[in-house]
C-alpha positions in Angstrom: 0.1 -0.3 0.0 1.5 3.3 -0.9 1.1 6.2 1.6 -0.7 9.3 0.0 1.7 12.3 -0.9 1.6 15.0 1.7 -0.1 18.3 0.5 2.3 21.1 0.8 0.9 24.5 1.3 3.0 27.2 -0.9 5.2 29.2 1.4 4.1 32.8 1.8 6.7 35.2 0.4 8.6 37.3 2.7 8.5 40.8 1.9 11.9 42.1 1.8 10.7 45.5 2.6 8.8 44.7 5.7 11.9 42.6 6.6 14.4 45.8 6.2 12.2 48.4 8.0 11.7 46.0 10.9 15.4 45.6 11.2 16.0 49.0 10.6 13.1 49.6 13.5 15.1 47.6 16.0 18.5 48.9 15.4 17.0 52.5 15.8 15.4 51.5 18.6 18.4 50.0 20.1 20.5 53.0 19.4 17.9 55.2 21.4 17.8 53.2 24.5 21.6 52.5 24.8 22.1 56.5 24.0 19.2 57.4 26.3 20.6 55.3 29.5 24.2 56.8 28.6 22.7 60.7 29.0 20.6 59.8 32.0 23.0 57.9 33.8 25.3 60.9 33.5 22.6 63.5 34.0 24.6 65.4 36.7 24.9 67.8 33.5 21.7 69.4 33.0 22.4 69.2 29.1 22.8 65.3 29.7 19.6 65.0 31.2 17.8 66.9 28.3 19.5 64.8 25.6 18.2 61.6 27.7 14.9 62.8 28.1 14.7 63.8 24.4 15.9 60.3 23.4 13.4 58.9 25.8 10.8 60.8 23.7 11.7 59.5 20.5 11.2 56.2 21.8 8.1 56.7 23.3 7.2 58.1 19.8 8.3 54.6 18.0 6.5 52.8 20.5 3.3 54.5 20.3 3.3 53.7 16.5 4.5 50.1 16.8 1.0 49.0 16.0 1.0 50.4 12.8 4.2 49.8 11.8 4.0 46.1 12.6 0.3 45.8 11.2 -0.2 43.7 7.6 -2.1 45.7 5.3 -5.3 44.6 4.9 -4.8 44.5 1.1 -1.9 44.3 -1.7 0.0 47.5 -1.5 0.0 49.8 -4.3 3.6 50.4 -4.2 6.7 49.5 -1.8 9.5 51.2 -3.1 8.7 54.6 -1.4 7.8 52.8 2.0 11.4 51.5 1.8 13.1 54.8 1.0 11.3 56.7 3.6 11.8 54.0 6.2 15.3 53.9 5.6 16.1 57.5 5.6 13.7 58.0 8.9 15.5 55.4 10.9 19.1 56.1 9.5 18.5 60.0 10.8 17.7 58.6 14.1 21.0 56.5 14.3 23.3 59.1 12.8 22.0 61.6 15.0 22.6 59.5 18.3 25.7 57.8 18.0 27.9 61.1 18.4 27.8 62.7 21.5 25.4 65.9 21.7 26.9 69.0 20.8 25.8 70.8 24.2 28.4 70.9 26.7 26.0 73.0 29.1 22.4 74.0 29.3 21.7 76.9 26.5 18.3 78.4 25.6 18.9 77.6 21.9 18.5 74.1 23.1 14.5 75.3 23.5 13.7 75.8 19.9 14.4 72.5 18.5 12.7 70.6 21.2 9.7 72.8 20.7 9.7 71.7 17.0 10.3 68.1 18.1 7.5 68.0 20.5 4.8 70.1 18.4 5.7 67.6 15.2 4.6 64.7 17.3 1.6 66.2 18.5 0.9 66.9 14.9 1.5 63.6 13.4 -0.3 62.0 16.3 -3.4 64.0 16.2 -3.4 63.4 12.1 -3.2 59.7 12.7 -5.9 59.9 15.1 -8.0 61.8 12.7 -7.8 59.1 10.1 -8.2 56.2 12.6 -8.7 52.8 11.0 -7.6 54.2 7.5 -4.1 55.3 8.5 -1.5 52.8 7.2 2.2 53.0 6.2 1.2 51.6 3.1 0.0 53.3 -0.1 -3.2 51.3 -0.5 -6.1 51.7 -3.5 -9.5 50.9 -1.5 -12.6 50.3 -3.4 -14.3 53.0 -1.0 -11.7 55.5 0.1 -13.5 58.0 2.5 -11.6 61.4 2.3 -11.0 62.9 5.9 -11.2 66.7 6.1 -11.3 67.3 9.9 -8.9 68.3 12.1 -5.3 69.0 11.0 -6.6 67.9 7.4 -8.5 71.1 7.1 -4.9 72.9 6.5 -3.0 70.6 4.7 -3.2 67.2 2.5 -0.6 65.4 4.6 -0.1 66.7 8.1 1.3 63.5 9.3 4.0 63.5 7.0 4.1 67.3 8.2 4.3 66.3 11.5 7.0 63.6 10.9 9.2 66.0 9.2 8.7 68.8 11.6 9.7 66.4 14.7 12.8 65.1 13.0 14.0 68.7 12.3 13.7 69.4 15.6 15.7 66.4 16.6 18.2 67.1 14.2 18.7 70.5 15.0 19.2 69.3 18.5 21.8 66.6 17.8 23.4 68.8 15.2 25.7 67.2 12.7 27.0 67.2 9.0 25.8 63.6 8.6 22.3 63.9 10.2 21.6 67.0 8.2 22.1 64.9 5.2 19.9 62.0 6.5 17.2 64.9 6.6 17.5 65.9 3.3 17.3 62.2 2.3 14.2 61.9 4.6 12.6 65.3 2.9 13.4 63.8 -0.6 12.0 60.8 0.2 8.4 62.2 1.8 8.2 64.4 -1.6 8.9 61.2 -3.6 6.1 59.1 -1.3 3.6 62.1 -1.4 3.9 62.2 -5.0 3.3 58.4 -5.5 0.5 58.3 -3.0 -1.3 61.2 -4.7 -1.1 59.5 -8.1 -3.1 56.5 -5.9 -5.5 58.9 -4.4 -6.4 61.1 -7.4 -8.9 58.5 -8.4 -10.6 58.5 -5.1 -14.2 60.2 -5.4 -13.7 63.9 -3.7 -10.0 63.8 -3.2 -9.1 66.1 -6.4 -11.6 68.7 -4.8 -10.1 68.2 -1.2 -6.4 68.8 -2.8 -7.7 71.7 -4.7 -6.6 74.9 -2.7 -4.8 72.9 0.2 -1.0 72.6 0.3 0.7 69.2 1.0 3.0 70.0 3.8 3.4 73.7 4.5 0.5 76.3 3.5 1.7 78.6 1.4 4.8 76.6 0.3 4.0 73.1 -1.1 
């Protein structure tokens, strides 16, 4: 008697973008933890305490977004290249900003503006994510029915979550300023612009989106 051949299910393909972004997420998270602990353990100097608290603030921000970062999209993404560039630029920015020592040897009032930008950017981003609710995702999706959210910060700009992301990272880079972190910020800006243009090509066919976009800037009112 011959044994029936075992039926095997095809293995689901591993999305390289998902693997890469999660790996970079872990690296950035680890760097923030190590650097934050180092700053806080030498917090006799006020500037070290502030640097440590800023690292903790970025850690909390990443932690809040973990459910979205690791959530599998409900349907296949329309494209994944911009997500890879955007995620790599953001997480690389965190690493290159945190690895060198902060440029502050003592407290200065010039430390305050970058911190304000950082906090304001996170608040804007989280407010935009909350306004979108279940519609928010890190993937560019084509939905059969795509409701257009016009409330909250979406009354002012088309992409407030990206605007908040850029503002917060601008504050972070200005605080942990170095030539390499500035280059990483420019890479993040370029990745965001590419991603926004790609996302809008997908959204433009959604009923009501062209009307929503008309007269609204993408990131900064009166600029772009």
